[in-house]
N, CA and C of each residue as an Amber inpcrd file, in Angstrom:
protein
   213
 -16.0750000  23.3370000  27.3710000 -16.0550000  23.7740000  25.8440000
 -17.6120000  24.3800000  25.2590000 -17.2430000  25.6040000  24.6100000
 -18.4860000  26.6220000  24.3260000 -18.8730000  25.4510000  22.7400000
 -20.0760000  25.9430000  22.5570000 -21.0370000  25.7700000  21.3520000
 -20.6210000  26.8280000  20.2640000 -20.3220000  25.8650000  18.9240000
 -20.5000000  26.6480000  17.8420000 -21.7350000  27.1340000  17.5380000
 -22.9040000  26.2120000  17.9930000 -24.2850000  26.7360000  17.3610000
 -24.1420000  26.4580000  15.8100000 -23.7260000  25.6190000  15.7570000
 -23.3390000  24.8520000  14.1780000 -23.9300000  23.4100000  14.5020000
 -24.8320000  23.0660000  13.2850000 -25.0800000  21.3920000  13.0560000
 -24.3230000  21.3190000  12.3080000 -24.3210000  19.5160000  12.2540000
 -23.5330000  19.1170000  10.8390000 -24.2840000  19.3560000   9.7220000
 -25.6460000  19.0100000   9.4930000 -26.1350000  19.7750000   8.2010000
 -25.8290000  21.0930000   7.7920000 -25.5990000  22.5180000   8.9710000
 -25.0550000  23.7790000   8.7140000 -23.5730000  23.3950000   7.7960000
 -23.1230000  22.7340000   8.4670000 -21.4280000  22.9890000   8.1830000
 -21.5780000  22.6120000   6.4650000 -22.3020000  21.1490000   6.3030000
 -22.1240000  20.8010000   5.2280000 -22.8620000  21.3770000   3.9970000
 -24.0810000  22.1950000   4.2600000 -24.4820000  23.3230000   3.5990000
 -23.5470000  24.8250000   2.9840000 -22.8310000  24.8970000   4.1750000
 -21.7750000  26.2440000   4.2970000 -20.7880000  25.5510000   3.4740000
 -20.6040000  24.6300000   3.3470000 -19.0000000  24.6570000   2.1660000
 -19.6010000  23.2130000   1.6080000 -20.6500000  23.2290000   1.2370000
 -20.9380000  22.7400000   0.2460000 -20.2350000  21.2510000  -0.1730000
 -20.7550000  20.5430000   0.8760000 -20.0710000  19.1110000   0.8840000
 -21.1460000  18.1560000   1.6890000 -21.6840000  16.8510000   1.0390000
 -22.5100000  16.5200000   1.3890000 -22.4860000  16.1460000   2.8140000
 -23.7350000  15.8390000   3.6990000 -23.7040000  15.4510000   4.8120000
 -22.7760000  14.2980000   5.4720000 -22.8400000  13.1140000   4.3810000
 -22.3340000  11.7340000   4.5190000 -20.5900000  12.3820000   4.8440000
 -20.4280000  13.0880000   4.0290000 -18.6470000  14.0000000   4.3930000
 -18.4620000  13.9860000   5.7450000 -19.7450000  15.0450000   6.4530000
 -18.8800000  15.5620000   7.5740000 -19.3470000  14.2540000   8.2450000
 -20.2580000  13.3570000   8.4640000 -19.9620000  12.1880000   9.4530000
 -19.1370000  11.4900000   9.1840000 -18.6240000  11.5100000   8.0010000
 -17.2250000  10.5910000   8.3410000 -15.9850000  11.2420000   8.7290000
 -15.9170000  12.5080000   8.4690000 -15.1360000  13.5250000   9.2290000
 -15.2210000  13.2240000  10.5700000 -16.3440000  13.4250000  11.6850000
 -16.7560000  12.8430000  12.5990000 -15.8760000  11.8300000  12.7870000
 -16.5290000  10.4480000  12.1490000 -16.0750000   9.2580000  12.5980000
 -14.4130000   9.4540000  13.1590000 -13.8900000  10.0490000  11.6490000
 -12.2790000  10.2220000  11.6690000 -11.6980000  10.9080000  13.0100000
 -12.5580000  12.0320000  13.6120000 -11.7780000  12.8340000  14.4940000
 -12.5230000  12.2580000  15.7780000 -13.3230000  11.2020000  15.9880000
 -13.5080000  10.7970000  17.3100000 -14.4340000  11.8460000  17.9790000
 -15.7440000  12.6150000  16.9340000 -16.2690000  13.5290000  17.3060000
 -17.9240000  12.7280000  17.2910000 -18.7310000  12.7520000  18.9630000
 -19.5290000  11.8670000  19.1960000 -20.8810000  12.7950000  18.1000000
 -21.7660000  11.9420000  17.6440000 -23.0080000  12.9840000  16.8400000
 -24.1860000  11.3430000  16.6710000 -25.7930000  12.1260000  16.5960000
 -26.8490000  11.5500000  16.7750000 -27.2380000  11.3580000  15.0210000
 -27.3840000  12.7340000  14.6050000 -27.9140000  12.9590000  13.5730000
 -27.5470000  14.2580000  13.0970000 -28.0020000  14.8150000  11.8810000
 -27.1590000  15.6380000  11.2980000 -27.8300000  16.8460000  11.4890000
 -28.6100000  17.1650000  12.5590000 -29.0440000  18.3770000  13.3100000
 -28.3080000  18.3390000  14.7450000 -27.3960000  17.5920000  14.9970000
 -26.7470000  17.6800000  15.9500000 -25.5630000  19.1140000  16.2540000
 -25.9320000  19.5500000  17.2640000 -25.1390000  20.5860000  17.2570000
 -23.3030000  20.3590000  17.8850000 -22.5590000  21.1590000  17.3840000
 -21.2070000  20.4470000  17.6700000 -20.5990000  21.4700000  18.5710000
 -19.9610000  20.8060000  19.9420000 -18.8410000  21.9300000  20.5600000
 -17.8240000  22.6580000  19.4130000 -17.6550000  23.9850000  19.8680000
 -16.5900000  24.8930000  19.0510000 -15.5710000  24.7180000  18.7950000
 -14.7150000  23.2980000  19.3390000 -13.7200000  22.5810000  19.0290000
 -13.9160000  21.7930000  18.0140000 -15.1020000  20.8560000  18.0630000
 -15.4630000  20.0190000  17.1680000 -15.7100000  20.3590000  15.6630000
 -16.4320000  22.0140000  15.5510000 -16.6590000  22.3110000  14.4280000
 -15.3850000  22.9510000  13.8990000 -14.5920000  23.3060000  14.6040000
 -13.3710000  24.0640000  13.6570000 -12.5650000  22.7610000  13.5220000
 -12.1580000  21.5920000  14.3300000 -11.6460000  20.8950000  13.4590000
 -11.9840000  20.2500000  11.9010000 -13.7880000  19.7820000  11.8930000
 -14.0530000  19.4120000  10.7460000 -13.9980000  20.5330000   9.6390000
 -14.1350000  22.0680000  10.0520000 -14.5970000  22.9970000   8.8950000
 -12.6320000  22.8620000   8.4250000 -12.0380000  22.5740000   9.2180000
 -10.4490000  22.5830000   9.4880000 -10.0760000  21.4890000   8.2530000
 -10.5740000  20.7750000   8.4380000 -10.1100000  19.2150000   7.6010000
 -10.7280000  19.3640000   6.1990000 -12.0820000  20.1010000   5.8540000
 -12.6000000  20.1610000   4.7380000 -12.1310000  21.5680000   3.9580000
 -11.4670000  22.5850000   4.5110000 -10.4750000  23.6470000   4.0080000
  -9.4130000  23.0260000   3.8070000  -8.7390000  22.1480000   3.8670000
  -7.7130000  21.5040000   3.8080000  -7.8950000  20.6380000   2.5270000
  -9.0780000  20.1580000   2.6970000  -9.3540000  18.8690000   1.2890000
  -9.6790000  20.5320000   0.1370000 -10.2860000  21.1950000   0.3450000
 -10.7980000  21.9340000  -0.9370000  -9.3460000  22.9090000  -1.2620000
  -8.3730000  23.4170000  -0.6070000  -7.0690000  23.8110000  -0.3530000
  -6.1890000  23.3150000  -0.1070000  -5.6660000  22.4300000  -0.6300000
  -4.5030000  21.4100000  -0.6620000  -3.1520000  22.3430000  -0.6060000
  -2.1800000  21.9860000   0.2810000  -0.7840000  22.7790000   0.7670000
  -0.2010000  22.6640000  -0.6900000   0.3670000  23.8770000  -1.2440000
   1.0620000  23.9450000  -2.2040000   0.3150000  24.2990000  -3.4760000
  -1.2810000  24.5570000  -3.4590000  -1.8610000  24.9350000  -4.3460000
  -2.0410000  26.5610000  -4.5880000  -2.2370000  27.0070000  -5.6140000
  -2.4720000  28.6720000  -5.7880000  -3.2510000  29.3050000  -5.1690000
  -4.4250000  28.2470000  -4.6180000  -5.2770000  28.7450000  -3.6990000
  -5.2460000  28.7010000  -1.9420000  -4.1110000  27.8770000  -1.9700000
  -3.8550000  27.5300000  -0.4070000  -3.5220000  28.6390000   0.3960000
  -3.7320000  28.2680000   1.5100000  -3.6860000  29.7480000   2.7010000
  -2.0900000  30.3370000   2.3850000  -2.1720000  31.4770000   2.4980000
  -0.5650000  32.1790000   2.1230000   0.0260000  32.4900000   4.1210000
   1.2830000  32.7010000   3.7140000   1.7670000  33.2070000   5.2230000
   0.9780000  33.8980000   6.4570000   0.1340000  34.8910000   5.8060000
  -0.3410000  35.9400000   6.5520000  -1.8810000  35.2440000   7.2060000
  -1.8360000  33.8350000   6.4910000  -3.2540000  33.3370000   7.1720000
  -4.4880000  33.7490000   6.4210000  -4.5710000  33.9570000   5.3330000
  -5.5300000  34.9580000   4.9120000  -5.7770000  33.9150000   3.4630000
  -7.0150000  33.7530000   2.7600000  -7.3560000  32.8920000   1.5860000
  -7.2710000  33.8070000   0.5870000
């Protein structure tokens, strides 16, 4: 598994969510971390970002991902 070279803090900043929200998602998804500077595996980072985007753009809203997969 490759590394995304993204930390928990960087994901929180990039998506304007609190670090505690990313910690919570890590806990829900079973992703191990030690602190906000923890670097994440690529698949783990993708799972967290996907969850954040699903909360920002819920299905059925006008901002949700269209059939082509573009926001």
